[in-house]
Structure formats: C-alpha cells, structure tokens
C-alpha positions, 0 to 999 in steps of 0.5 A: 213246598206247595203254595198251601204249606206254611212258611211262617208256622207261628202265624200260619202264613202260607207260601201262597200268602207271601208270593201274593204279598211280594208280587203286590207290595215288591218290598224293597228288603225281606224284613217287610214281610212281616207286614204280611200277617206277621211273618217272622215275628215269633219264634223267628225261626222262618226268617232266613226262609223269607229271606230266600223267597224276598231274594228270588223275588228280587231276581224275577224268580217265582219264590219257592222253597225246595224242602218238603214241609214234613222236613222243614217242620222236623227241622223247626222242631230241632231249632226250638230244642237246640236254638240253631238251624240245621243249616242243610234244610236251610241251603236245600230250601234255597237250592237253584232249580236250574237254568 
C-alpha cells in the first residue's frame, strides 16, 4: 500500500495517518490505534491489519501492508458478504519484505 491508501475504510484512515500515530504515541497495544480517528471501530474489517501494523512498529520496522489497495477493498467486500476474512489477503498483507 502507498501511504495515502486507506487502511480503515469506514473512517478513511490512511496508512500515513496510522504510521504517524504509531510514531507519535507508541501505543503499547494495537487496540489503542482506535484513538487514531476511530480506526478499527466500524465494521472491524481492518482489525487484523491494524494489529500487523502495530507489531511491525513494535519490532522497529516501517509499518506497511503488502497488498494492493484494489485487492484489499475487494477482500473487504467479500468480508461484508460472508462475515469471513480471506486468510490469504491477511497473510499477504503481513508478509515480510526481506532481511
């Protein structure tokens, strides 16, 4: 994802905003990311992705999701229809980028 792509689609919270929040506030738990414009408090689709971003931040990495915005939105649409997340999208988004 690019920094201006939305992670929380309900409240239009971008990756850039989440990165800035993590850097500024350094929350001890992922659930506190909800203080960043309500991220994760709407449909709950983005919760596992917010957890992945928090974990990356805690490990000293630049938080990122390795999934295209189009695939992310498409998978969310499927989540709204079935109530289940596509496990491959979750795995791909949190895949390591290398050494």
